[in-house]
Structure formats: C-alpha cells, structure tokens
PAROSE-63575 format. One line per field, with one value per residue: residue in three letters; x, y, z of N, C-alpha, C in turn. Coordinates in nm, 4 decimals, decimal comma. Example, Ala and Ser with C-alpha at 12.3 -4.5 7.8 and 13.67 -1.06 7.14 Angstrom:
code = Ala  Ser;
npx = 1,3190  1,2850;
npy = -0,5690  -0,2250;
npz = 0,7800  0,7080;
capx = 1,2300  1,3670;
capy = -0,4500  -0,1060;
capz = 0,7800  0,7140;
cpx = 1,3200  1,2900;
cpy = -0,3300  0,0030;
cpz = 0,7800  0,7870;
//
This chain:
code = Met  Ser  Ala  Lys  Lys  Leu  Val  Gln  Ala  Phe  Tyr  Lys  Ser  Asp  Ala  Leu  Ile  Asp  Pro  Ala  Val  Met  Gln  Thr  Tyr  Leu  His  Pro  Glu  Ile  Glu  Val  Glu  Trp  Asn  Ser  Ser  Lys  Gly  Pro  Ile  Thr  Met  Asn  Tyr  Glu  Glu  Ile  Ile  Ala  Phe  Thr  Thr  Glu  Leu  Ser  Lys  Ala  Tyr  Val  Arg  Thr  Lys  Val  Arg  Met  Ser  His  Ile  Leu  Gln  Asp  Gly  Asp  Thr  Val  Ala  Ala  Arg  Tyr  Ser  His  Phe  Val  Lys  Thr  Ile  Glu  Asn  Pro  Arg  Glu  Glu  Met  Leu  Leu  Ala  His  Phe  Phe  Val  Ile  Trp  Glu  Val  Lys  Asp  Asp  Lys  Leu  Phe  Arg  Gly  Phe  Gln  Met  Ser  Gln  Val  Ser;
npx = 0,0850  0,0547  0,2066  0,0351  -0,2172  -0,2281  -0,2440  -0,4864  -0,6613  -0,6292  -0,7472  -1,0065  -1,0925  -1,2039  -1,0026  -0,9371  -1,1061  -1,1032  -0,9094  -0,8094  -0,8220  -0,6589  -0,4077  -0,3391  -0,2419  -0,0176  0,3334  0,5582  0,7514  0,6531  0,6253  0,4669  0,4581  0,2798  0,1434  -0,0761  -0,3817  -0,3529  -0,0875  0,2466  0,2663  0,4038  0,3805  0,4088  0,3806  0,2288  0,1079  -0,0481  -0,2325  -0,3578  -0,4691  -0,6480  -0,8192  -0,9354  -1,0694  -1,2592  -1,4386  -1,5826  -1,6795  -1,8993  -1,8769  -1,6538  -1,5480  -1,3477  -1,2865  -1,1110  -0,9226  -0,6900  -0,4228  -0,1010  0,1747  0,5155  0,7419  0,7889  0,6566  0,3749  0,1528  -0,1263  -0,4321  -0,7067  -1,0455  -1,1868  -1,4623  -1,7070  -1,9344  -2,0948  -2,1265  -2,3283  -2,4920  -2,5621  -2,6752  -2,6073  -2,3639  -2,0537  -1,8036  -1,4830  -1,2065  -0,9586  -0,6952  -0,3493  -0,1179  0,1894  0,2993  0,5360  0,6008  0,6849  0,7762  0,5172  0,3558  0,2388  0,4882  0,6337  0,4858  0,3887  0,2066  -0,0426  -0,3030  -0,6181  -0,8697  -1,2170;
npy = -0,1175  0,2223  0,5114  0,7310  0,6101  0,4615  0,6665  0,7861  0,5683  0,5412  0,7816  0,7453  0,5349  0,4095  0,4724  0,6996  0,6939  0,4376  0,2303  -0,0278  -0,0359  0,1822  0,0851  -0,0825  0,0839  0,2144  0,2522  0,0796  0,2497  0,5053  0,8628  1,1614  1,4995  1,7644  2,0706  2,2203  2,4021  2,4346  2,4404  2,2990  1,9451  1,6261  1,2947  0,9440  0,5951  0,4596  0,6801  0,7832  0,5748  0,5830  0,8408  0,8047  0,6218  0,7874  0,9690  0,7967  0,7743  1,0051  1,0538  0,9242  0,8961  0,9834  1,1933  1,2636  1,5232  1,5601  1,8025  1,8407  1,6334  1,5163  1,3365  1,2515  1,0347  0,8439  1,0202  1,2034  1,4712  1,6308  1,8113  1,8764  1,8706  1,7949  1,6255  1,5512  1,3375  1,3595  1,1646  1,2605  1,3941  1,2375  1,2751  1,5146  1,6531  1,7996  2,0445  1,9848  2,0637  2,2153  2,0746  2,0312  1,8051  1,6278  1,3196  1,0663  0,7590  0,4291  0,0969  0,0377  0,1658  0,4338  0,6504  0,8923  1,1914  1,5217  1,7738  2,0312  2,2172  2,3896  2,4988  2,4972;
npz = 0,0000  -0,0787  0,0768  0,0790  0,0395  0,2755  0,4721  0,3935  0,4382  0,7135  0,8158  0,7243  0,8726  1,1990  1,3711  1,5250  1,7410  1,8325  2,0020  1,9341  1,6544  1,6031  1,6854  1,4737  1,2785  1,3752  1,3992  1,6126  1,7214  1,7013  1,6947  1,7657  1,7035  1,8084  1,7506  1,9221  2,0034  2,2699  2,3128  2,2595  2,2109  2,2599  2,1642  2,2260  2,1308  2,3411  2,4648  2,2586  2,2214  2,4734  2,4585  2,2460  2,3663  2,5605  2,3911  2,2859  2,4897  2,4857  2,2279  1,9789  1,7138  1,4532  1,1880  0,9126  0,6942  0,4226  0,2577  0,1165  0,0043  -0,0247  -0,1588  -0,1176  -0,1834  0,1016  0,2589  0,3612  0,3270  0,4677  0,4750  0,6717  0,8078  1,1182  1,2283  1,4802  1,6665  1,9664  2,2702  2,4324  2,2501  1,9978  1,7469  1,6349  1,4338  1,4870  1,4204  1,5185  1,4944  1,2761  1,0842  0,9980  0,8795  0,8641  0,7689  0,8223  0,6835  0,7729  0,7230  0,6351  0,8242  1,0377  1,1301  1,2019  1,3017  1,2337  1,3406  1,3245  1,4764  1,4810  1,6783  1,6056;
capx = 0,0000  0,1329  0,1968  -0,0851  -0,3328  -0,2278  -0,2944  -0,6286  -0,7312  -0,6246  -0,8464  -1,1408  -1,1242  -1,2425  -0,8809  -0,9308  -1,1854  -1,0983  -0,7693  -0,7705  -0,7983  -0,5422  -0,2869  -0,3053  -0,1782  0,0974  0,4645  0,5879  0,8387  0,5908  0,6304  0,3889  0,4768  0,1527  0,1266  -0,2202  -0,4249  -0,3116  0,0577  0,3101  0,2492  0,4746  0,3219  0,4630  0,2804  0,1402  0,0310  -0,1484  -0,3382  -0,4310  -0,5462  -0,7573  -0,9117  -1,0101  -1,1612  -1,3685  -1,5347  -1,6575  -1,7359  -1,9513  -1,8427  -1,5687  -1,5362  -1,2459  -1,3076  -0,9786  -0,9263  -0,5640  -0,3324  0,0115  0,2755  0,6505  0,8072  0,7216  0,6050  0,2426  0,0996  -0,2718  -0,5073  -0,8411  -1,1310  -1,2279  -1,5977  -1,7391  -2,0667  -2,0699  -2,2133  -2,4441  -2,5775  -2,5104  -2,7383  -2,5512  -2,2229  -1,9939  -1,6645  -1,3928  -1,0893  -0,8917  -0,5629  -0,2513  -0,0268  0,2872  0,3271  0,6421  0,5593  0,7953  0,7260  0,3721  0,2920  0,2645  0,6116  0,6546  0,3803  0,4087  0,0671  -0,0884  -0,4484  -0,6853  -1,0065  -1,3136;
capy = 0,0000  0,3458  0,5937  0,8129  0,5218  0,4297  0,7836  0,7966  0,4602  0,5762  0,8836  0,6932  0,4315  0,4553  0,4731  0,8134  0,6649  0,2942  0,1961  -0,1503  0,0035  0,2716  0,0038  -0,1430  0,1846  0,2776  0,1886  0,0726  0,3605  0,6295  0,9849  1,2694  1,6350  1,8311  2,2092  2,2336  2,5314  2,4379  2,4398  2,1828  1,8137  1,5163  1,1689  0,8179  0,4907  0,4390  0,8029  0,7931  0,4777  0,6377  0,9543  0,7466  0,5653  0,8997  1,0186  0,6999  0,7957  1,1280  1,0606  0,7991  0,8942  1,0899  1,1960  1,3550  1,5732  1,5989  1,8941  1,8262  1,5257  1,5095  1,2372  1,2583  0,9152  0,7901  1,1328  1,2466  1,5915  1,6362  1,9185  1,8222  1,9148  1,6791  1,6389  1,4497  1,3275  1,3311  1,0671  1,3345  1,4371  1,1601  1,3115  1,6388  1,6523  1,9312  2,0617  1,9870  2,1464  2,2045  2,0169  2,0087  1,7042  1,5621  1,1854  0,9832  0,6194  0,3333  -0,0403  0,0459  0,2149  0,5738  0,6491  1,0254  1,2856  1,6614  1,8159  2,1578  2,2227  2,5111  2,4688  2,5703;
capz = 0,0000  -0,0824  0,1976  0,0663  0,0624  0,4179  0,5446  0,3621  0,5091  0,8559  0,8475  0,6940  0,9711  1,3325  1,4528  1,6161  1,8612  1,8611  2,0253  1,8620  1,5156  1,6057  1,6959  1,3446  1,1927  1,4382  1,4125  1,7566  1,7623  1,6554  1,7735  1,7052  1,7558  1,7795  1,7929  1,9424  2,0563  2,4106  2,3167  2,1972  2,2724  2,1945  2,2096  2,1760  2,1047  2,4562  2,4877  2,1514  2,2534  2,5887  2,4077  2,1681  2,4641  2,6172  2,2884  2,2685  2,5988  2,4599  2,0931  1,9224  1,5713  1,4018  1,0426  0,8620  0,5575  0,3757  0,1436  0,0434  0,0441  -0,1173  -0,1222  -0,1727  -0,1295  0,2199  0,3366  0,3162  0,3909  0,4537  0,5398  0,6908  0,9169  1,1976  1,2808  1,5798  1,7281  2,1067  2,3366  2,4820  2,1397  1,8843  1,6192  1,5839  1,3973  1,5091  1,3801  1,6335  1,4650  1,1462  1,1034  0,8931  0,9320  0,7777  0,8190  0,7654  0,6901  0,7777  0,7353  0,6129  0,9469  1,0691  1,2069  1,2584  1,2669  1,2675  1,3259  1,3788  1,4766  1,5247  1,7201  1,5223;
cpx = 0,0899  0,1136  0,0695  -0,2102  -0,3432  -0,2875  -0,4440  -0,7094  -0,7375  -0,7353  -0,9890  -1,1863  -1,1750  -1,1221  -0,8794  -1,0129  -1,1858  -0,9525  -0,7231  -0,7410  -0,6732  -0,4131  -0,2434  -0,2307  -0,0460  0,2225  0,4959  0,6735  0,7839  0,6159  0,5541  0,4207  0,3553  0,1558  -0,0231  -0,2531  -0,3871  -0,1600  0,1143  0,2918  0,3336  0,4193  0,3924  0,3475  0,1799  0,0525  -0,0763  -0,2635  -0,4216  -0,5201  -0,6677  -0,8630  -0,9967  -1,1103  -1,2821  -1,4737  -1,6248  -1,7319  -1,7831  -1,9136  -1,7483  -1,5639  -1,4331  -1,2834  -1,1760  -0,9927  -0,8013  -0,4880  -0,2271  0,1133  0,4064  0,7275  0,7261  0,6678  0,4740  0,2021  -0,0500  -0,3280  -0,6500  -0,9143  -1,1850  -1,3642  -1,6256  -1,8877  -2,0423  -2,1666  -2,3404  -2,5431  -2,5330  -2,5719  -2,6779  -2,4020  -2,1674  -1,8468  -1,5788  -1,2762  -1,0448  -0,7481  -0,4793  -0,1500  0,0681  0,3198  0,4464  0,5998  0,6830  0,7355  0,5732  0,2946  0,3229  0,3804  0,6402  0,5427  0,4139  0,2765  0,0443  -0,2401  -0,4972  -0,8289  -1,1017  -1,3783;
cpy = 0,1242  0,4233  0,6777  0,7298  0,4842  0,5446  0,8024  0,6907  0,4890  0,6747  0,8425  0,5895  0,4947  0,4660  0,5851  0,7922  0,5167  0,2511  0,0709  -0,1204  0,0916  0,1905  -0,0545  -0,0460  0,2373  0,1906  0,1849  0,1878  0,4964  0,7444  1,0914  1,3983  1,7156  1,9716  2,2350  2,3736  2,5459  2,4377  2,3125  2,0554  1,7153  1,3872  1,0504  0,7172  0,4787  0,5610  0,8223  0,6971  0,5277  0,7549  0,9050  0,6871  0,6750  0,9562  0,9261  0,7133  0,9156  1,1282  0,9244  0,7854  1,0081  1,0793  1,3005  1,3931  1,6340  1,6899  1,8818  1,7051  1,5119  1,4086  1,2675  1,1427  0,8573  0,8993  1,1809  1,3697  1,5960  1,7545  1,8689  1,8911  1,7905  1,7090  1,5242  1,4515  1,2830  1,2262  1,1363  1,3718  1,3670  1,1948  1,4358  1,6242  1,7925  1,9311  2,0743  2,0826  2,1259  2,1596  2,0245  1,9119  1,6567  1,4284  1,1255  0,8384  0,5297  0,1952  -0,0452  0,0849  0,3637  0,5800  0,7828  1,1159  1,4240  1,7313  1,9533  2,1577  2,3596  2,4733  2,5545  2,6832;
cpz = 0,0000  0,0479  0,1952  0,0940  0,2094  0,4988  0,5173  0,4367  0,6592  0,8912  0,8119  0,7957  1,1012  1,4260  1,5565  1,7427  1,8971  1,8775  1,9505  1,7156  1,5082  1,6061  1,5619  1,2532  1,2472  1,4352  1,5621  1,8088  1,7203  1,7525  1,6957  1,7789  1,7111  1,8369  1,8009  1,9926  2,2036  2,4258  2,2572  2,2801  2,1920  2,2530  2,1461  2,1602  2,2200  2,4813  2,3809  2,1797  2,3715  2,5464  2,3288  2,2608  2,5280  2,5168  2,2726  2,3779  2,5733  2,3268  2,0449  1,7756  1,5418  1,2504  1,0049  0,7200  0,5125  0,2538  0,0572  0,0955  -0,0654  -0,0661  -0,1926  -0,1104  -0,0151  0,3116  0,2746  0,3958  0,3647  0,5316  0,5511  0,8054  0,9851  1,2618  1,3770  1,6125  1,8713  2,1599  2,3850  2,3715  2,0111  1,7484  1,5562  1,5564  1,4181  1,4672  1,5052  1,6083  1,3209  1,1726  0,9763  0,9522  0,8236  0,8435  0,7467  0,7890  0,6857  0,8015  0,7241  0,7383  0,9621  1,1682  1,2759  1,2095  1,3168  1,2362  1,3889  1,3738  1,5241  1,5570  1,6393  1,6001;
//
C-alpha cells in the first residue's frame, strides 16, 4: 500500500476513537509532535493509545473531511477538518478542529507525525 493510501485509510477508519484500530496503523516507535491550541504536545505509542481511549469515551463517531493530500516518497501531507458526534448528542455533527499534518511512513505504518491544529 502506498503511503498516501495508508494515510487515507487511517483517516477513513475509526482509529481516532478505537484503540484496537489505532494500533493497526501505528509503528511501535511512533512519535507525534503536535502544535495544538493548548501548546506543543509530543506523544509516543502508549500516549497515543491512551489519548484514543479517552476520545472513545466522549465521541460515538468521528469523520475527517480531507481537502488536500500530497505524497513525496514515504512522506504524506494532509489538510483536513475533523468532525465528531458526542455521546451526549449523537445526532448532531460538530466541527472539532482544522488540522494540517505531515506523516512519515515506515514499514507500512505511521512512524513520525508533525501536526498543527486550530479549534473551530
């Protein structure tokens, strides 16, 4: 699978709210550097799984609407908006944030991520 197809499959899956699915996409040595609205965050494999577990407690559904995706070798850049449905109100879809991410893929897994987000 190409790096671009892997990233597309990742964001189309339930990985963002399902730790078991998330594990299938992550390289064991993954590291994500995230410039969030709350400041810089760096996460490793265990921290990403824990974060996904927390998200699964708040959201019943997530959807990513990707506007741009580009590949150069094993590196993929994507721009997308992340929508969620909360457990409290599962019928209403709300925009969570806008993201830009650069993924480095290694061994057909997400290996390094460099992400920026802006809350809607």
